[in-house]
All heavy atoms as a GROMACS GRO file, in nm:
protein
  560
    1MET      N    1  -3.773   6.435   1.578
    1MET     CA    2  -3.674   6.491   1.670
    1MET      C    3  -3.596   6.375   1.728
    1MET      O    4  -3.652   6.281   1.780
    1MET     CB    5  -3.740   6.575   1.776
    1MET     CG    6  -3.644   6.631   1.869
    1MET     SD    7  -3.693   6.744   1.998
    1MET     CE    8  -3.860   6.788   1.979
    2SER      N    9  -3.460   6.387   1.724
    2SER     CA   10  -3.380   6.282   1.776
    2SER      C   11  -3.371   6.289   1.928
    2SER      O   12  -3.406   6.390   1.990
    2SER     CB   13  -3.242   6.290   1.720
    2SER     OG   14  -3.175   6.409   1.767
    3ALA      N   15  -3.328   6.183   1.989
    3ALA     CA   16  -3.315   6.177   2.134
    3ALA      C   17  -3.210   6.275   2.186
    3ALA      O   18  -3.229   6.338   2.293
    3ALA     CB   19  -3.280   6.036   2.177
    4THR      N   20  -3.104   6.298   2.105
    4THR     CA   21  -2.996   6.390   2.145
    4THR      C   22  -3.051   6.529   2.146
    4THR      O   23  -3.027   6.608   2.244
    4THR     CB   24  -2.878   6.376   2.052
    4THR    OG1   25  -2.838   6.241   2.043
    4THR    CG2   26  -2.765   6.470   2.095
    5HIS      N   27  -3.128   6.566   2.042
    5HIS     CA   28  -3.180   6.702   2.041
    5HIS      C   29  -3.282   6.724   2.152
    5HIS      O   30  -3.282   6.833   2.217
    5HIS     CB   31  -3.247   6.725   1.900
    5HIS     CG   32  -3.296   6.867   1.883
    5HIS    ND1   33  -3.415   6.906   1.924
    5HIS    CD2   34  -3.230   6.974   1.828
    5HIS    CE1   35  -3.427   7.039   1.893
    5HIS    NE2   36  -3.317   7.080   1.835
    6ALA      N   37  -3.366   6.622   2.182
    6ALA     CA   38  -3.458   6.635   2.293
    6ALA      C   39  -3.388   6.645   2.424
    6ALA      O   40  -3.429   6.729   2.511
    6ALA     CB   41  -3.549   6.513   2.291
    7ALA      N   42  -3.283   6.574   2.445
    7ALA     CA   43  -3.206   6.584   2.574
    7ALA      C   44  -3.139   6.719   2.588
    7ALA      O   45  -3.143   6.779   2.697
    7ALA     CB   46  -3.101   6.474   2.580
    8LEU      N   47  -3.082   6.771   2.479
    8LEU     CA   48  -3.024   6.903   2.485
    8LEU      C   49  -3.123   7.012   2.512
    8LEU      O   50  -3.097   7.105   2.588
    8LEU     CB   51  -2.947   6.932   2.352
    8LEU     CG   52  -2.811   6.871   2.336
    8LEU    CD1   53  -2.752   6.902   2.203
    8LEU    CD2   54  -2.712   6.919   2.446
    9THR      N   55  -3.244   7.003   2.456
    9THR     CA   56  -3.344   7.100   2.477
    9THR      C   57  -3.394   7.098   2.620
    9THR      O   58  -3.420   7.199   2.678
    9THR     CB   59  -3.461   7.074   2.382
    9THR    OG1   60  -3.412   7.072   2.250
    9THR    CG2   61  -3.567   7.185   2.392
   10GLU      N   62  -3.402   6.978   2.681
   10GLU     CA   63  -3.442   6.968   2.817
   10GLU      C   64  -3.335   7.010   2.918
   10GLU      O   65  -3.366   7.078   3.010
   10GLU     CB   66  -3.484   6.818   2.848
   10GLU     CG   67  -3.611   6.780   2.785
   10GLU     CD   68  -3.728   6.858   2.827
   10GLU    OE1   69  -3.739   6.891   2.949
   10GLU    OE2   70  -3.814   6.890   2.744
   11LEU      N   71  -3.209   6.977   2.890
   11LEU     CA   72  -3.104   7.010   2.979
   11LEU      C   73  -3.056   7.152   2.964
   11LEU      O   74  -3.019   7.217   3.061
   11LEU     CB   75  -2.984   6.912   2.958
   11LEU     CG   76  -3.009   6.772   2.993
   11LEU    CD1   77  -2.890   6.686   2.961
   11LEU    CD2   78  -3.042   6.755   3.143
   12LEU      N   79  -3.058   7.203   2.841
   12LEU     CA   80  -3.010   7.337   2.816
   12LEU      C   81  -3.122   7.413   2.749
   12LEU      O   82  -3.142   7.401   2.626
   12LEU     CB   83  -2.887   7.338   2.724
   12LEU     CG   84  -2.767   7.263   2.783
   12LEU    CD1   85  -2.659   7.251   2.673
   12LEU    CD2   86  -2.708   7.336   2.898
   13PRO      N   87  -3.198   7.488   2.814
   13PRO     CA   88  -3.311   7.560   2.756
   13PRO      C   89  -3.271   7.654   2.641
   13PRO      O   90  -3.343   7.676   2.544
   13PRO     CB   91  -3.376   7.641   2.867
   13PRO     CG   92  -3.316   7.588   2.994
   13PRO     CD   93  -3.188   7.518   2.956
   14LEU      N   94  -3.152   7.712   2.646
   14LEU     CA   95  -3.109   7.806   2.542
   14LEU      C   96  -3.063   7.726   2.413
   14LEU      O   97  -3.042   7.793   2.314
   14LEU     CB   98  -2.990   7.890   2.594
   14LEU     CG   99  -3.029   7.987   2.702
   14LEU    CD1  100  -2.907   8.071   2.747
   14LEU    CD2  101  -3.139   8.082   2.661
   15ALA      N  102  -3.042   7.594   2.425
   15ALA     CA  103  -3.005   7.520   2.306
   15ALA      C  104  -3.125   7.503   2.215
   15ALA      O  105  -3.102   7.483   2.090
   15ALA     CB  106  -2.954   7.382   2.348
   16GLY      N  107  -3.246   7.525   2.260
   16GLY     CA  108  -3.359   7.513   2.180
   16GLY      C  109  -3.381   7.645   2.104
   16GLY      O  110  -3.301   7.738   2.108
   17ASP      N  111  -3.486   7.655   2.032
   17ASP     CA  112  -3.515   7.779   1.956
   17ASP      C  113  -3.612   7.870   2.037
   17ASP      O  114  -3.710   7.919   1.985
   17ASP     CB  115  -3.579   7.743   1.826
   17ASP     CG  116  -3.480   7.676   1.731
   17ASP    OD1  117  -3.361   7.709   1.741
   17ASP    OD2  118  -3.518   7.597   1.646
   18THR      N  119  -3.578   7.894   2.165
   18THR     CA  120  -3.668   7.972   2.248
   18THR      C  121  -3.634   8.123   2.248
   18THR      O  122  -3.698   8.196   2.316
   18THR     CB  123  -3.660   7.922   2.398
   18THR    OG1  124  -3.524   7.933   2.440
   18THR    CG2  125  -3.708   7.778   2.405
   19PHE      N  126  -3.528   8.161   2.175
   19PHE     CA  127  -3.490   8.300   2.168
   19PHE      C  128  -3.475   8.342   2.025
   19PHE      O  129  -3.448   8.260   1.935
   19PHE     CB  130  -3.366   8.327   2.248
   19PHE     CG  131  -3.247   8.248   2.200
   19PHE    CD1  132  -3.156   8.306   2.110
   19PHE    CD2  133  -3.222   8.121   2.251
   19PHE    CE1  134  -3.048   8.231   2.065
   19PHE    CE2  135  -3.109   8.047   2.211
   19PHE     CZ  136  -3.026   8.105   2.113
   20ASP      N  137  -3.476   8.472   1.998
   20ASP     CA  138  -3.461   8.526   1.864
   20ASP      C  139  -3.309   8.534   1.832
   20ASP      O  140  -3.234   8.610   1.897
   20ASP     CB  141  -3.527   8.665   1.854
   20ASP     CG  142  -3.516   8.715   1.713
   20ASP    OD1  143  -3.486   8.639   1.619
   20ASP    OD2  144  -3.551   8.834   1.689
   21LYS      N  145  -3.262   8.451   1.738
   21LYS     CA  146  -3.122   8.446   1.710
   21LYS      C  147  -3.069   8.576   1.648
   21LYS      O  148  -2.949   8.598   1.650
   21LYS     CB  149  -3.090   8.329   1.618
   21LYS     CG  150  -3.115   8.199   1.687
   21LYS     CD  151  -3.082   8.080   1.594
   21LYS     CE  152  -3.113   7.947   1.667
   21LYS     NZ  153  -3.088   7.831   1.581
   22ASN      N  154  -3.152   8.659   1.595
   22ASN     CA  155  -3.112   8.786   1.532
   22ASN      C  156  -3.085   8.895   1.636
   22ASN      O  157  -3.031   9.000   1.605
   22ASN     CB  158  -3.217   8.831   1.430
   22ASN     CG  159  -3.219   8.733   1.312
   22ASN    OD1  160  -3.123   8.678   1.271
   22ASN    ND2  161  -3.340   8.719   1.260
   23LYS      N  162  -3.142   8.878   1.758
   23LYS     CA  163  -3.127   8.980   1.861
   23LYS      C  164  -3.034   8.948   1.974
   23LYS      O  165  -3.031   9.020   2.072
   23LYS     CB  166  -3.267   9.011   1.919
   23LYS     CG  167  -3.361   9.075   1.821
   23LYS     CD  168  -3.493   9.110   1.883
   23LYS     CE  169  -3.588   9.173   1.779
   23LYS     NZ  170  -3.718   9.204   1.836
   24VAL      N  171  -2.959   8.838   1.960
   24VAL     CA  172  -2.867   8.794   2.062
   24VAL      C  173  -2.743   8.881   2.056
   24VAL      O  174  -2.685   8.903   1.949
   24VAL     CB  175  -2.835   8.646   2.051
   24VAL    CG1  176  -2.727   8.608   2.154
   24VAL    CG2  177  -2.961   8.564   2.072
   25THR      N  178  -2.698   8.936   2.171
   25THR     CA  179  -2.577   9.018   2.170
   25THR      C  180  -2.481   8.956   2.274
   25THR      O  181  -2.520   8.882   2.369
   25THR     CB  182  -2.609   9.166   2.220
   25THR    OG1  183  -2.665   9.162   2.346
   25THR    CG2  184  -2.706   9.228   2.120
   26PRO      N  185  -2.351   8.992   2.265
   26PRO     CA  186  -2.258   8.929   2.354
   26PRO      C  187  -2.267   8.981   2.497
   26PRO      O  188  -2.242   8.911   2.594
   26PRO     CB  189  -2.119   8.969   2.303
   26PRO     CG  190  -2.145   9.064   2.195
   26PRO     CD  191  -2.285   9.069   2.158
   27GLY      N  192  -2.323   9.099   2.521
   27GLY     CA  193  -2.344   9.155   2.654
   27GLY      C  194  -2.218   9.191   2.723
   27GLY      O  195  -2.111   9.210   2.670
   28VAL      N  196  -2.236   9.204   2.858
   28VAL     CA  197  -2.129   9.251   2.946
   28VAL      C  198  -2.016   9.149   2.951
   28VAL      O  199  -1.899   9.181   2.951
   28VAL     CB  200  -2.179   9.282   3.087
   28VAL    CG1  201  -2.072   9.321   3.178
   28VAL    CG2  202  -2.283   9.394   3.076
   29LEU      N  203  -2.056   9.023   2.960
   29LEU     CA  204  -1.955   8.915   2.969
   29LEU      C  205  -1.868   8.916   2.844
   29LEU      O  206  -1.741   8.896   2.849
   29LEU     CB  207  -2.018   8.777   2.983
   29LEU     CG  208  -1.926   8.659   2.998
   29LEU    CD1  209  -1.836   8.674   3.119
   29LEU    CD2  210  -1.998   8.530   3.001
   30GLY      N  211  -1.921   8.934   2.727
   30GLY     CA  212  -1.847   8.936   2.600
   30GLY      C  213  -1.753   9.053   2.603
   30GLY      O  214  -1.639   9.044   2.557
   31PHE      N  215  -1.795   9.169   2.651
   31PHE     CA  216  -1.708   9.286   2.662
   31PHE      C  217  -1.592   9.262   2.759
   31PHE      O  218  -1.481   9.295   2.728
   31PHE     CB  219  -1.785   9.407   2.703
   31PHE     CG  220  -1.697   9.532   2.727
   31PHE    CD1  221  -1.641   9.598   2.622
   31PHE    CD2  222  -1.665   9.572   2.856
   31PHE    CE1  223  -1.562   9.711   2.644
   31PHE    CE2  224  -1.581   9.679   2.879
   31PHE     CZ  225  -1.531   9.750   2.770
   32ILE      N  226  -1.618   9.200   2.869
   32ILE     CA  227  -1.514   9.176   2.969
   32ILE      C  228  -1.414   9.078   2.912
   32ILE      O  229  -1.288   9.101   2.929
   32ILE     CB  230  -1.574   9.119   3.098
   32ILE    CG1  231  -1.654   9.230   3.168
   32ILE    CG2  232  -1.470   9.064   3.196
   32ILE    CD1  233  -1.740   9.183   3.289
   33VAL      N  234  -1.457   8.974   2.841
   33VAL     CA  235  -1.363   8.882   2.780
   33VAL      C  236  -1.280   8.950   2.673
   33VAL      O  237  -1.159   8.929   2.668
   33VAL     CB  238  -1.439   8.757   2.725
   33VAL    CG1  239  -1.350   8.670   2.636
   33VAL    CG2  240  -1.497   8.675   2.836
   34PHE      N  241  -1.342   9.029   2.594
   34PHE     CA  242  -1.270   9.101   2.487
   34PHE      C  243  -1.168   9.198   2.545
   34PHE      O  244  -1.056   9.209   2.501
   34PHE     CB  245  -1.369   9.178   2.396
   34PHE     CG  246  -1.301   9.245   2.282
   34PHE    CD1  247  -1.262   9.174   2.172
   34PHE    CD2  248  -1.280   9.383   2.290
   34PHE    CE1  249  -1.199   9.243   2.064
   34PHE    CE2  250  -1.215   9.450   2.182
   34PHE     CZ  251  -1.176   9.378   2.070
   35ALA      N  252  -1.207   9.268   2.652
   35ALA     CA  253  -1.117   9.365   2.715
   35ALA      C  254  -0.996   9.292   2.783
   35ALA      O  255  -0.884   9.338   2.773
   35ALA     CB  256  -1.194   9.444   2.820
   36ALA      N  257  -1.024   9.174   2.840
   36ALA     CA  258  -0.919   9.100   2.903
   36ALA      C  259  -0.818   9.049   2.796
   36ALA      O  260  -0.693   9.056   2.813
   36ALA     CB  261  -0.973   8.979   2.980
   37LEU      N  262  -0.868   9.004   2.680
   37LEU     CA  263  -0.781   8.959   2.572
   37LEU      C  264  -0.702   9.080   2.518
   37LEU      O  265  -0.582   9.064   2.488
   37LEU     CB  266  -0.865   8.897   2.459
   37LEU     CG  267  -0.916   8.758   2.489
   37LEU    CD1  268  -1.011   8.711   2.378
   37LEU    CD2  269  -0.807   8.660   2.502
   38ALA      N  270  -0.762   9.191   2.503
   38ALA     CA  271  -0.691   9.313   2.456
   38ALA      C  272  -0.583   9.350   2.552
   38ALA      O  273  -0.469   9.385   2.508
   38ALA     CB  274  -0.786   9.432   2.439
   39LEU      N  275  -0.607   9.346   2.684
   39LEU     CA  276  -0.504   9.377   2.782
   39LEU      C  277  -0.393   9.278   2.780
   39LEU      O  278  -0.274   9.312   2.796
   39LEU     CB  279  -0.567   9.391   2.923
   39LEU     CG  280  -0.648   9.514   2.953
   39LEU    CD1  281  -0.717   9.497   3.082
   39LEU    CD2  282  -0.556   9.634   2.948
   40ALA      N  283  -0.428   9.150   2.764
   40ALA     CA  284  -0.322   9.046   2.759
   40ALA      C  285  -0.232   9.065   2.632
   40ALA      O  286  -0.113   9.050   2.642
   40ALA     CB  287  -0.391   8.907   2.750
   41VAL      N  288  -0.292   9.098   2.518
   41VAL     CA  289  -0.213   9.123   2.397
   41VAL      C  290  -0.124   9.246   2.418
   41VAL      O  291  -0.002   9.244   2.380
   41VAL     CB  292  -0.305   9.135   2.274
   41VAL    CG1  293  -0.229   9.191   2.154
   41VAL    CG2  294  -0.366   9.004   2.242
   42TRP      N  295  -0.179   9.351   2.478
   42TRP     CA  296  -0.100   9.469   2.503
   42TRP      C  297   0.019   9.438   2.594
   42TRP      O  298   0.133   9.480   2.566
   42TRP     CB  299  -0.186   9.579   2.560
   42TRP     CG  300  -0.110   9.705   2.605
   42TRP    CD1  301  -0.069   9.796   2.517
   42TRP    CD2  302  -0.063   9.738   2.727
   42TRP    NE1  303  -0.001   9.895   2.587
   42TRP    CE2  304   0.002   9.863   2.716
   42TRP    CE3  305  -0.076   9.682   2.852
   42TRP    CZ2  306   0.060   9.930   2.827
   42TRP    CZ3  307  -0.024   9.747   2.961
   42TRP    CH2  308   0.048   9.867   2.949
   43GLY      N  309  -0.003   9.361   2.700
   43GLY     CA  310   0.103   9.326   2.792
   43GLY      C  311   0.212   9.239   2.724
   43GLY      O  312   0.332   9.254   2.748
   44LEU      N  313   0.166   9.141   2.641
   44LEU     CA  314   0.263   9.059   2.570
   44LEU      C  315   0.346   9.140   2.472
   44LEU      O  316   0.464   9.115   2.455
   44LEU     CB  317   0.187   8.945   2.497
   44LEU     CG  318   0.138   8.833   2.585
   44LEU    CD1  319   0.048   8.739   2.505
   44LEU    CD2  320   0.249   8.759   2.644
   45MET      N  321   0.283   9.235   2.404
   45MET     CA  322   0.357   9.318   2.306
   45MET      C  323   0.457   9.401   2.382
   45MET      O  324   0.573   9.427   2.332
   45MET     CB  325   0.262   9.407   2.220
   45MET     CG  326   0.177   9.325   2.133
   45MET     SD  327   0.274   9.243   2.003
   45MET     CE  328   0.325   9.387   1.904
   46LYS      N  329   0.418   9.457   2.497
   46LYS     CA  330   0.512   9.541   2.575
   46LYS      C  331   0.630   9.458   2.628
   46LYS      O  332   0.746   9.500   2.616
   46LYS     CB  333   0.441   9.603   2.693
   46LYS     CG  334   0.512   9.706   2.771
   46LYS     CD  335   0.423   9.775   2.869
   46LYS     CE  336   0.501   9.867   2.956
   46LYS     NZ  337   0.501  10.002   2.910
   47SER      N  338   0.604   9.334   2.663
   47SER     CA  339   0.708   9.248   2.715
   47SER      C  340   0.803   9.209   2.600
   47SER      O  341   0.925   9.204   2.618
   47SER     CB  342   0.650   9.120   2.777
   47SER     OG  343   0.746   9.029   2.809
   48MET      N  344   0.742   9.180   2.485
   48MET     CA  345   0.825   9.143   2.363
   48MET      C  346   0.913   9.260   2.326
   48MET      O  347   1.031   9.239   2.293
   48MET     CB  348   0.735   9.100   2.245
   48MET     CG  349   0.819   9.055   2.129
   48MET     SD  350   0.719   9.022   1.986
   48MET     CE  351   0.679   9.188   1.934
   49SER      N  352   0.861   9.378   2.328
   49SER     CA  353   0.938   9.496   2.295
   49SER      C  354   1.052   9.516   2.390
   49SER      O  355   1.169   9.542   2.347
   49SER     CB  356   0.850   9.623   2.297
   49SER     OG  357   0.922   9.739   2.275
   50ARG      N  358   1.030   9.494   2.519
   50ARG     CA  359   1.136   9.506   2.618
   50ARG      C  360   1.243   9.399   2.590
   50ARG      O  361   1.362   9.425   2.602
   50ARG     CB  362   1.074   9.488   2.757
   50ARG     CG  363   1.170   9.526   2.867
   50ARG     CD  364   1.105   9.519   3.006
   50ARG     NE  365   0.970   9.560   3.010
   50ARG     CZ  366   0.873   9.484   3.065
   50ARG    NH1  367   0.899   9.365   3.112
   50ARG    NH2  368   0.746   9.523   3.066
   51HIS      N  369   1.207   9.277   2.564
   51HIS     CA  370   1.301   9.169   2.538
   51HIS      C  371   1.381   9.194   2.404
   51HIS      O  372   1.494   9.163   2.401
   51HIS     CB  373   1.236   9.036   2.531
   51HIS     CG  374   1.204   8.984   2.669
   51HIS    ND1  375   1.085   9.016   2.736
   51HIS    CD2  376   1.274   8.903   2.752
   51HIS    CE1  377   1.086   8.954   2.857
   51HIS    NE2  378   1.199   8.888   2.866
   52MET      N  379   1.310   9.246   2.306
   52MET     CA  380   1.383   9.273   2.179
   52MET      C  381   1.483   9.384   2.191
   52MET      O  382   1.583   9.384   2.117
   52MET     CB  383   1.277   9.306   2.068
   52MET     CG  384   1.194   9.185   2.032
   52MET     SD  385   1.283   9.044   1.967
   52MET     CE  386   1.327   9.103   1.803
   53ARG      N  387   1.460   9.475   2.278
   53ARG     CA  388   1.562   9.585   2.297
   53ARG      C  389   1.688   9.529   2.356
   53ARG      O  390   1.793   9.583   2.341
   53ARG     CB  391   1.506   9.689   2.390
   53ARG     CG  392   1.433   9.802   2.312
   53ARG     CD  393   1.393   9.917   2.398
   53ARG     NE  394   1.253   9.909   2.415
   53ARG     CZ  395   1.187   9.915   2.534
   53ARG    NH1  396   1.255   9.929   2.646
   53ARG    NH2  397   1.060   9.908   2.535
   54ARG      N  398   1.680   9.420   2.432
   54ARG     CA  399   1.797   9.364   2.498
   54ARG      C  400   1.879   9.275   2.402
   54ARG      O  401   1.993   9.236   2.440
   54ARG     CB  402   1.755   9.278   2.620
   54ARG     CG  403   1.695   9.358   2.728
   54ARG     CD  404   1.650   9.274   2.842
   54ARG     NE  405   1.581   9.349   2.942
   54ARG     CZ  406   1.513   9.302   3.041
   54ARG    NH1  407   1.505   9.169   3.050
   54ARG    NH2  408   1.453   9.373   3.128
   55VAL      N  409   1.821   9.238   2.291
   55VAL     CA  410   1.893   9.150   2.196
   55VAL      C  411   2.001   9.224   2.124
   55VAL      O  412   1.980   9.332   2.075
   55VAL     CB  413   1.792   9.088   2.099
   55VAL    CG1  414   1.865   9.008   1.990
   55VAL    CG2  415   1.692   9.004   2.170
   56ASP      N  416   2.121   9.163   2.115
   56ASP     CA  417   2.235   9.225   2.044
   56ASP      C  418   2.238   9.167   1.902
   56ASP      O  419   2.252   9.048   1.881
   56ASP     CB  420   2.367   9.187   2.111
   56ASP     CG  421   2.487   9.252   2.049
   56ASP    OD1  422   2.462   9.351   1.978
   56ASP    OD2  423   2.595   9.205   2.070
   57PHE      N  424   2.212   9.256   1.805
   57PHE     CA  425   2.202   9.213   1.670
   57PHE      C  426   2.330   9.216   1.589
   57PHE      O  427   2.334   9.189   1.470
   57PHE     CB  428   2.096   9.301   1.591
   57PHE     CG  429   1.960   9.264   1.620
   57PHE    CD1  430   1.881   9.354   1.700
   57PHE    CD2  431   1.901   9.144   1.582
   57PHE    CE1  432   1.749   9.320   1.729
   57PHE    CE2  433   1.771   9.111   1.612
   57PHE     CZ  434   1.695   9.199   1.687
   58THR      N  435   2.440   9.255   1.652
   58THR     CA  436   2.568   9.260   1.577
   58THR      C  437   2.612   9.119   1.546
   58THR      O  438   2.616   9.028   1.635
   58THR     CB  439   2.673   9.331   1.658
   58THR    OG1  440   2.692   9.268   1.784
   58THR    CG2  441   2.640   9.474   1.676
   59GLU      N  442   2.646   9.090   1.424
   59GLU     CA  443   2.679   8.957   1.382
   59GLU      C  444   2.827   8.940   1.382
   59GLU      O  445   2.904   9.023   1.324
   59GLU     CB  446   2.629   8.936   1.241
   59GLU     CG  447   2.635   8.798   1.191
   59GLU     CD  448   2.567   8.769   1.062
   59GLU    OE1  449   2.468   8.844   1.035
   59GLU    OE2  450   2.613   8.689   0.984
   60ALA      N  451   2.877   8.836   1.451
   60ALA     CA  452   3.017   8.805   1.460
   60ALA      C  453   3.062   8.736   1.330
   60ALA      O  454   2.985   8.651   1.278
   60ALA     CB  455   3.045   8.717   1.578
   61PRO      N  456   3.178   8.762   1.280
   61PRO     CA  457   3.220   8.691   1.161
   61PRO      C  458   3.251   8.544   1.187
   61PRO      O  459   3.292   8.512   1.294
   61PRO     CB  460   3.349   8.763   1.122
   61PRO     CG  461   3.395   8.831   1.242
   61PRO     CD  462   3.273   8.856   1.326
   62GLU      N  463   3.209   8.465   1.092
   62GLU     CA  464   3.230   8.322   1.108
   62GLU      C  465   3.374   8.286   1.088
   62GLU      O  466   3.448   8.345   1.010
   62GLU     CB  467   3.145   8.243   1.007
   62GLU     CG  468   2.993   8.263   1.029
   62GLU     CD  469   2.918   8.183   0.925
   62GLU    OE1  470   2.973   8.104   0.858
   62GLU    OE2  471   2.795   8.208   0.920
   63ALA      N  472   3.425   8.182   1.160
   63ALA     CA  473   3.564   8.145   1.152
   63ALA      C  474   3.598   8.087   1.017
   63ALA      O  475   3.703   8.111   0.956
   63ALA     CB  476   3.601   8.042   1.262
   64GLY      N  477   3.509   8.011   0.956
   64GLY     CA  478   3.530   7.950   0.826
   64GLY      C  479   3.529   8.048   0.715
   64GLY      O  480   3.605   8.039   0.620
   65ALA      N  481   3.453   8.151   0.721
   65ALA     CA  482   3.442   8.253   0.616
   65ALA      C  483   3.570   8.340   0.617
   65ALA      O  484   3.616   8.382   0.512
   65ALA     CB  485   3.317   8.346   0.642
   66ALA      N  486   3.624   8.370   0.734
   66ALA     CA  487   3.748   8.456   0.738
   66ALA      C  488   3.869   8.378   0.683
   66ALA      O  489   3.950   8.435   0.608
   66ALA     CB  490   3.778   8.491   0.884
   67SER      N  491   3.881   8.248   0.708
   67SER     CA  492   3.994   8.169   0.654
   67SER      C  493   3.978   8.147   0.507
   67SER      O  494   4.075   8.139   0.432
   67SER     CB  495   4.005   8.037   0.734
   67SER     OG  496   3.893   7.958   0.714
   68ALA      N  497   3.855   8.131   0.458
   68ALA     CA  498   3.832   8.110   0.317
   68ALA      C  499   3.858   8.235   0.234
   68ALA      O  500   3.902   8.234   0.119
   68ALA     CB  501   3.692   8.059   0.292
   69ALA      N  502   3.830   8.352   0.290
   69ALA     CA  503   3.842   8.480   0.224
   69ALA      C  504   3.990   8.526   0.225
   69ALA      O  505   4.038   8.597   0.133
   69ALA     CB  506   3.758   8.587   0.286
   70ALA      N  507   4.070   8.479   0.320
   70ALA     CA  508   4.211   8.524   0.330
   70ALA      C  509   4.299   8.480   0.210
   70ALA      O  510   4.371   8.561   0.155
   70ALA     CB  511   4.272   8.474   0.459
   71PRO      N  512   4.292   8.353   0.166
   71PRO     CA  513   4.374   8.312   0.050
   71PRO      C  514   4.334   8.384  -0.079
   71PRO      O  515   4.420   8.417  -0.160
   71PRO     CB  516   4.349   8.164   0.035
   71PRO     CG  517   4.296   8.119   0.167
   71PRO     CD  518   4.229   8.236   0.227
   72VAL      N  519   4.205   8.416  -0.096
   72VAL     CA  520   4.161   8.490  -0.216
   72VAL      C  521   4.218   8.630  -0.212
   72VAL      O  522   4.266   8.678  -0.318
   72VAL     CB  523   4.004   8.493  -0.218
   72VAL    CG1  524   3.958   8.578  -0.334
   72VAL    CG2  525   3.955   8.352  -0.229
   73ALA      N  526   4.221   8.695  -0.101
   73ALA     CA  527   4.278   8.832  -0.086
   73ALA      C  528   4.427   8.832  -0.110
   73ALA      O  529   4.481   8.919  -0.173
   73ALA     CB  530   4.245   8.886   0.050
   74GLU      N  531   4.502   8.726  -0.077
   74GLU     CA  532   4.645   8.720  -0.095
   74GLU      C  533   4.681   8.700  -0.245
   74GLU      O  534   4.776   8.743  -0.290
   74GLU     CB  535   4.702   8.608  -0.013
   74GLU     CG  536   4.697   8.637   0.136
   74GLU     CD  537   4.746   8.514   0.215
   74GLU    OE1  538   4.788   8.414   0.157
   74GLU    OE2  539   4.733   8.519   0.343
   75LYS      N  540   4.598   8.622  -0.314
   75LYS     CA  541   4.620   8.595  -0.457
   75LYS      C  542   4.597   8.712  -0.544
   75LYS      O  543   4.651   8.726  -0.648
   75LYS     CB  544   4.539   8.478  -0.503
   75LYS     CG  545   4.580   8.346  -0.438
   75LYS     CD  546   4.490   8.235  -0.490
   75LYS     CE  547   4.524   8.106  -0.416
   75LYS     NZ  548   4.435   7.993  -0.454
   76ALA      N  549   4.502   8.799  -0.508
   76ALA     CA  550   4.461   8.908  -0.595
   76ALA      C  551   4.575   9.012  -0.617
   76ALA      O  552   4.591   9.057  -0.730
   76ALA     CB  553   4.340   8.981  -0.528
   77PRO      N  554   4.654   9.058  -0.526
   77PRO     CA  555   4.755   9.162  -0.557
   77PRO      C  556   4.874   9.113  -0.624
   77PRO      O  557   4.913   9.045  -0.700
   77PRO     CB  558   4.804   9.214  -0.423
   77PRO     CG  559   4.724   9.154  -0.316
   77PRO     CD  560   4.642   9.047  -0.379
   0.00000   0.00000   0.00000
């Protein structure tokens, strides 16, 4: 056993093999963290939806494209 492993086992009792790794569950703290993350994602999606509704998607014609298309239209007739 290395000195690092021995120090971790002494300082952090759960770092050792004192519990059954197959029966460990996240518990109440895990649920609270998951619920907080879910609420944060919901709030961010709601905010993004609100901001996307305010965006104007109409595209203005470019100045260079209008002047380049005008001579072609004049030559055609």
